[in-house]
Steps between C-alpha positions, in 0.01 A plus 500: 500500500688612810460315826301671777681477822342533845759730644477870409878533563586225241256642249658853533853347482423305183347797322789729585763245399327431162484873429865558581599203273301643218678840536843338514451290188352804309814706593728210398643464849508119506257214517301671777503228755751555782421852611118441481556185697695693763215747532250219516691338796548840665128551514406138560799310651303167500409541133680180385300281735165672430539519120611133468199362690360188331788495243704186429862621482804381319845669558814486276834598632872477413787730393438480131197434259225586750323735266528272194397183690204686653389619157521147360315350798227771458453407150472131584270556798263705284396178338282447807522798728461874520841622615595802695875557483785743517651427155662837475761395756402703808584211733518644851217570745393823328478349154305192618265719702422709195449194279244375753323840481423420134302180572165490318335220691491360851428159659514342147628149469639561154733786604869457589747757629846448329776726630873515450671581830835653568714232658556701823124540545381145437455395868328821608264523191436130536384548855257773381357315196508136618589358155400154380799476268843647503738471199878536562725572204857571600724686740814696408672816602305820420499854646704419811432854621131401538451117477638255757788266417359194317551259792306726736209519252505122454487440875214756536306319226570153650370609843194659347401196290584254770252676720229520230367148447213612279722638227580294191842596350613496139882519516806492276691184592811613309585774743629369840393812687137450383509134595619596840221755533227260381600156624315537843168600330221255522429475125758574234492466118869502385565655158830453307521867401876525474768710663760677283648725764639258759742731690258566781412136545851346517505436873236281666234691694464196723866438601720763329703254295541528120206377287597290200313591178464285190299545188163442652568425861667623817583361835694556827682246705272573802212345298337819385427454135272584203152352540346310210289744292139436422510755220799490245593671175581300185578752226177700468286239678406494868473153644255479800445150643435291181390795290688700245391857424639710224597865554529704187628812675507848337715631784870459422753287683521154651434664847148595395417141418615416856291787637194354313575162663478653852180687385352164392579366843298783647212412259521135601455597865207719402322232301529661158509289186865502411476469125268803492733689741808426277314637194428822681854536623632448158313817385674730742739703300601784750488555869472863630686623191776228516605281207307674227675646197424870417614743237733765630692737268485248215614203712295200618579492876426211729426634846666292772516564872753361748624603834769258636773250381252201494261698280777598260578139427141448388499816294818394310284210365227743389736740312563218252601618160456873568832653405446836682451517883421810700549461875329748731596520863359735772537480873181659635311365802301250295825362344705485816745775572807277478596399140794283602311190374622605149829328585321170551342511150697309229490779245778317319212308335422813295823472304418540125205721561471873444460619865390853616496594868226731611315622813595701803772253595630464142855592615501221758368260234771626258779410746355150550470457120858608455628243743287235320678591180184621332541772247220743555368857475332717758177703478319567822167570340350152415312629199821661361682176563246297290539762221876440496461128419629387169263194460126483444418249780606622844458365856454758766586365843428730796453464869170620634497880485717506186254270327199716611687818385527365151137386495387850599713658234356270238143559614547877504437525875807707580499876534754746655347486847393133522836344589520721814140436590557123434791497756279675755231244448760223529611625840147494631446152356783341691 
């Protein structure tokens, strides 16, 4: 049952945005959240404040794993709460506004708003939503044509959290930039969630000297060092205080066990039974189309999404035994227009795999693969690229729009005119 709002403006804005979303999804023009959210805010600029009235809010932010961690936290929180969330990944103001427009209750003590937030927007969205809990995952280079340099983001987060004493933080203690952001918060649960990509955290955010990393610790001569975690990982178990909770994850990769550990920290702050939450998280087998295996042209293809060097290191672990890998790279607005990050990805780790470069920037990718010494073929169409694979089990790894392109092709949502219309919708959504 839809909420009845007092303001005629907000009622009209919600109705229009829901109708536009329905139309976009029917036409296969995306998840139907960002553009409807923009229309909603255009009609009712204060919509986020009005639509979140009476809602207890949790925010999740970081460079990588926001969508997955939010989906896992949502599964865990549903052990106790009704959850309104933006699990499709629309994580800026428009997407969050539209998610709030879909609330089905109001002033209910058993309802929680759980939203992933783009790292650049965390302070401003936090000011609008007054969250009770903020989860911080990691910070690394990503879309430098849009997102601030990591140190600038860390400082903005630090100032925001230091000035927000009512926020409890769940933070990854293995990332120095996250620790710098969270250490001035009034209440922090530290989680040993790991950090594979250390290049952006080599210099101390406190003094600028080099941070020394060891297997499970880091420190700087100025005294800035890794806090002791309250939540740790031991194989597939999460240790919280004196408790050990098993995670039998269906999602691939060690990184998703770490994401679940952060999600359990969120559930701990929300007062959810952790064993029940862990069982629910273990049943999650895909997130917005990611991780699942689907049949394409006689191949079993695992769909993987990544967008930056840190994310690639996690994806290499998920590829596992798959002997064929299709890499799809575009550079549209949603991806970041600058694909120079390709040179920071250690594609050398794909040696021994059958590799096919695809996407609109397949030639840029091909040059990078050549310098990495990776034998490969090229097919710009991702569906054609999958068809060229010699082995039955294939990993498709694409950045955002390349991944979505293949999803639409598989689901039969592409026609001759839709790519052009989709680009037009994309411009209005930015």
